[in-house]
Each structure stands twice: as C-alpha cells, then as structure tokens.
N, C-alpha and C positions, 0 to 999 in steps of 0.2 A: 505493500499500500505506499501511495506517494505521500510525502509530508506535507502538512499544509505549510509550516515555515520552515526552512533549512538555510544554514549558514555554513559557509565554506571557507575555511582558511582567511579568517576574519582578524586583519589588522589594523589598528590606529595608534597613530605615533601625536604625539604634540612636541611643538619645541618650546621651553622652558628656559627664562633667563637663571644663569646660575650667580651672577653677582654685576655688579658695575663694572669690573675690569676683567671678567672672566667670559670664555665664550660660551655661547649659547649649548644647551644640552637638549639630548632628544628623549623622552619619557614613551615608552611603549607600553599604554595603557591598555590596549587588547592585543595579544601576541599569539594568534595563530590558532583562532577559536573555531571549531566545528560543532554545529548544533542540529537536529532534528526533531521537530516537536508535529505529533500528530493531530489531528482536529480531534477536539475534546480532552486532551491531554493539560493537566497543571504541570508544568516545568517549573520548578524551584531553582533558584541561582543563587548559592551562598559562597560566603568568604569573609576574610577581614575587611576591614576599611582600606581601599585604596587597592584592592584586586582586580578592580576594570569592571564590577557588576553594572554601576549605573551608565558610564561609557558604552557598553553593550548594549543596554537598555535603549539608548538614545540611537544608536545604529539600527536598532530594530525597527524602531520607530521612523527611520528616514529623518531624524533630526541632525543626525551628525554622520558623513557619509565615512565610510570605511579607506583607511589609506591605500589597502588591496582585499583582495578577497569578494565574496558574493553573498549576497542574501536574496531567497527567492521565494515567493508565495505562490503556491500550485504550480512550482515549475519557473514562473514568470520572475524576472530580475524586478527588484524594486526600483532600479535606476530607470525602469522603463515604464512605470507605472505612474501617472501623474499625482500629483499633490492632493487633490482633490478626491481620487480614487482609494489612495493608500489611507487617508482619512478616514474614508467610510469602511474599510477593511480593519485598519488597527488604530486602536486607541489609548492614551495612556490613564493611567491614575498615579498621580504622583505622592511623594511621601509628605509634604507639608501642606495641610488644607488649610492653614491660614494666608499660603503667599500664591496658593496655586488658582486661588477665585477672586475676581475683579471685586472690590470691597465697596465701588460706588454702583455697581450693578444689583437689579432685585435677583433674588433667588431663581425665579422663573426664566428670565432674560439671559442668566448665566447658563441654564440647562438647554433652552431653545437656541442658543446662539451657532452651535453647529448646524442646526436647521437652516438659520438666517443665512450663513454662508454659503450652504449648498443650494440655497432659494428653493426648499421644500414646502409647498403648501403655503396657504395665506398666513397672515399674522395670527389670526385667529386659531387656525389649525395647529400653530406651531406651538402655541402657548397650551391648547389642549394637551398637545402630546407630551409637553414638559412637565405639567402638571400631573398625568398618567403617570409618566417616570418617576415623579418625586414622591408618587404615593406608594409605587412598585418598591421604593428604596427606603421605606417606612418613613417619610416625611409628611404630615399633614398639610392639608391645602393652604391652612392659616400661615405658613411659612412662605407661600409663593411670593408675597409681595415685599417680604422682610430682606435686608442686606447680610451679607455674611458675619458683620461683625456682631449680629444680634443672635449667632448661633454659638453654638458649644462646638468643640473640636470635633468630636462624633458625627454631629449634625454636618458640618461643614464637607466631610468627607464622604456622606452619604450624597451630598451635592453633586461632589467631584464624579462620585460613581453615576449617579444619574445622567451628567453631562457626558460621560464616556460611552453610556449605554444608548442614548437617543437616537444615535444614528443607527443601533442594531449592528455592531462590527462584529468580525469572527474572531479577532485577537486582539484580548486587551492586555497590555504591558503593566504590569503592577510595580511600581517602583518602591520598594517599603513602605505599603499603604498603612499600614497600622503602628509604625515606629513611633510617631508624634502624640500618641493617644493611650489614654489611660488602659490600664491590663484589663478592665473589665469591658470597656469600650472596645478593646480590639477583639475579641471574642464574639462580640457582636457584628462587628464587621465583616470578621472572617465567615461567619455563617451567613451572614448574607451575601457574601461572594460566591460561595458554594451553593449556595439556593440559586442565585440568579444564573451561575454556570450552567444548572440543569435544565433552567427554564429556557434559556435564550441559545443554549447549545455552543457555548463560548469556549476558547481555547486561551487558556490565561501562560502568561510568563511572569513568574511571581519571585521578584527580589527581594532578598531579605538577610540581614545576619543573625535571625532569630531561627535557631534551630527548631524549637518546639513550634513554631510559626508555620514553619516550612513540610516539618512531618506532620502537622494537622492538614494540611491542604493540598500537597503536593501528591502527583502521580509519579513523577522522574524527578530526580534532582542532579544537578550538575554543581561541582564543586570546582571553585575556582583559586586560582595561587598565583598571585604577580601577573595578571593576564592570560593566564592559560586554564583550560579545565584540566584538572588532575584526576578527577574520577566520575563518571557518569552510569547512574543506575536507576532502575525502579526504586521508588521512596523505601518500600518495605524492605529491599535488599540492602540500600546503604545504611538506612538506621539499623538494620539488625547485622549485617555484616560486613562494616567498613574494612576497605583493604589498605588503602592509602594511609600512609603514616599522619599525614597532616589532616585527613577527614576524622580518623582517630582521635587526634588532639582537639579538635574541633568538638567533636561530641563528648570529650572529657572535660572540657571546658564549661559545659552546660551547667549552671548552679542547681542545686538540688533543696527543697526546704526542709531537708533532715537535720534536725540539730547536730551540733557536735562536729559535723565534718569540715567545716570552714569552706574557704574559698579553693577550687579544685587546682591542683598542679599539673599542667598539660605537658610540662618538660620541653616548652618551648623557648624558655628564659624570656626576658624582658626587651630584648632587642628586635627591630623589625627591618626585614632588608629594603636597601634604598632601590626603590624603583627605575632610578635614572641609571645606576649601575648595578643590574642585578647579577648575582654570581653566575658564573659558568656553569656549564653541564644543568643537573637538576637544581633550580632555583631554589627549592626546599633543603639542600642539602647541608646547608650551615645549621639548619636547626633541628635536623632530624636525627633521633636517637638511634637510627637504624641505618644511616648511611654504608654504602657500599664503595669500595675505591674508585668504581666506575662513575659514581654520582657526580663527582668534582670536574669531570671532563666532559661526560656524553649525557646530553638531554633525552629524557626518554620520551617515545611516543604514547600516544594515547591508544590502547592495544585493548581486543575483547580476553576477558578472562571467564566466561561461561557465566556470571552473574551481571555483568556491564562491562565498562570499559575504564580502564587504571592507567595512568602515566606513573610507573614506577619500576625502577630495577630491581628493587627488592623482590618483587611480585614475579616479574621476569625472569628471575634468575631461580625463583624457585619452582616454576613452571618447566623450565629447560630441564632442571636435575628430576623432575618428576614427583616432587614431594608437595604439589597442589593439584586436584583435581579439576 
C-alpha cells in the first residue's frame, strides 16, 4: 500500500553566525530523514530539544523548503502542489495557543479564515461552518464572538484545532500541541484529537518531547537525535522493546510518581553535543554507554531489525553474530 505522505533523504541546513570576528557556520537541523506514513496512522516524532523535530514539521507543512530530498503526498512531490491545494490537504496545530491566534479577531472569524482564503461559500455559510466546528471541538456558540484573550489556554487550543479542521484536511501536523497546557487539560485535548481522528479519518504527525503523550496517541514512533531518525517502530514495539541505546535512555528518563525513587539517571551525562559540530561516526557515541570501536568513525544506517528500523552498530554487530533473532 502506497504511503499517504513520504519523505526521502530530507536535509535542511541553516547558516548561523558564530561571532563578530568568526566565519559563519552551518547547522544541519535535519540530516537525512526518511519517513513513510500510511493513511489513518498517527506518527509520533520524539527526541530532545534541538534534534530537528520542529524543522521537520515545518518542512512537512511546506513552510520550510528542504535543502535537498523530497516530500510526496500520494506520490506527488509537494513542490509541484500549489500552496492553496497543500493547505487544503495539510494543516498545522502549533505549540502555543497564545501566539498562534490573532488577538484582534473574533473566534468565529479565526476559524472561518481558511474558508475566506479559499473563497468557499458565502460569508453566512462560512460563519455557520465555523460555528459547527467550534461546537464539534467542545466550544459552545456563546464563545463565537469572543476574542482569544477571553479564553483559557485549553479553549484557545480548541479554537486552533477547529481552524485546522474546518477545511477538512487529510493530514494534521501537531507540533507539541499540549506542552503549554495544564496536565488535566492535556488529557482533554488528546482525547479530543483521538475522537476527531476517527470521525474525520485524519492522519496525524504528532511531534512531542513527552513520551507518555506519544505512547497514548501514536501508532508508530520515530526517535530523532541530532537531525536523524535513529529508531522507527510501531508504538507498542518501541515502548515495549526499545533497541537503540538513546531510545532506552529516553524511556529511562520518564519521571515516575512513585515516592523515594528521585530523579532517574539516564547515564547520558549533563552535556549535549554541539549540533554545529556533531561528532563523527554515530552522533550519539560520546554519550552512549554501549559504544563500540566503530561507532566513533562509521555512521550507522537505519536498517530493519524485524520489529522495525534501528540505526545502531551494536544491534547490527549482534545480528551478524546471530545473537539477535
């Protein structure tokens, strides 16, 4: 079955200033990413801050062009799709509901704005559709003429969701959509997103640093480290049998409510590698407790392991020796 959205060898670099009297340097934010998402799936993308998650999201939305590589929707390269058509098929839900909504417009006009841009229906029909979508995301009609400043954070995020869905897109890219919300509100928004996925047959690309959130909503998970995907599996397999040492460290870092355990020790140390000057070979090897001699010079590729795909010499070495089935 062909993928709904597929990325092949995506790279995105930025030129950054190193200082007044220093030469400019290159930051490789996304460094050779391959992804394939089937219709109806929820792909969770996780990793530490600075690993390239949000840059990848902007590329999938068509907001940031790749330096090289391709992104295709049902086999069509997005560079050949008009901006209006792409906006009809792919919509974002951003992290901060306080900055993603125009504070001067009413809630109904914010939600109906995509319909205005695409010139769908009359003004009255657009408002009616906006109000219907507001009710569907759990906001009563009495809020339609309010401004964002009169709403709570969770209510604002519901407005952002309604705006994203009013065009009935196929793909929704959610970039940390619950991280700015209280924990109780996060659960409400996640449950709403899951209900809407079923109702509208949506495909989600869900970017988050919160592993519990991703475990709750995702069907597949891609783990990123310094611009690359280091593990890709179905969610149940990744959380049940993580293989890459970085994935295991991420899972070990999750806080537990159990008293007396304190802050978990992931074994990664306190330092984070410089993304402008990444280590040679496997970028994770300076922090890896299981590194092999070849890790410092040879970059591992993302290979199949039976459960999914992992970029790790440790696993490949064991597989060659017949130690892993």
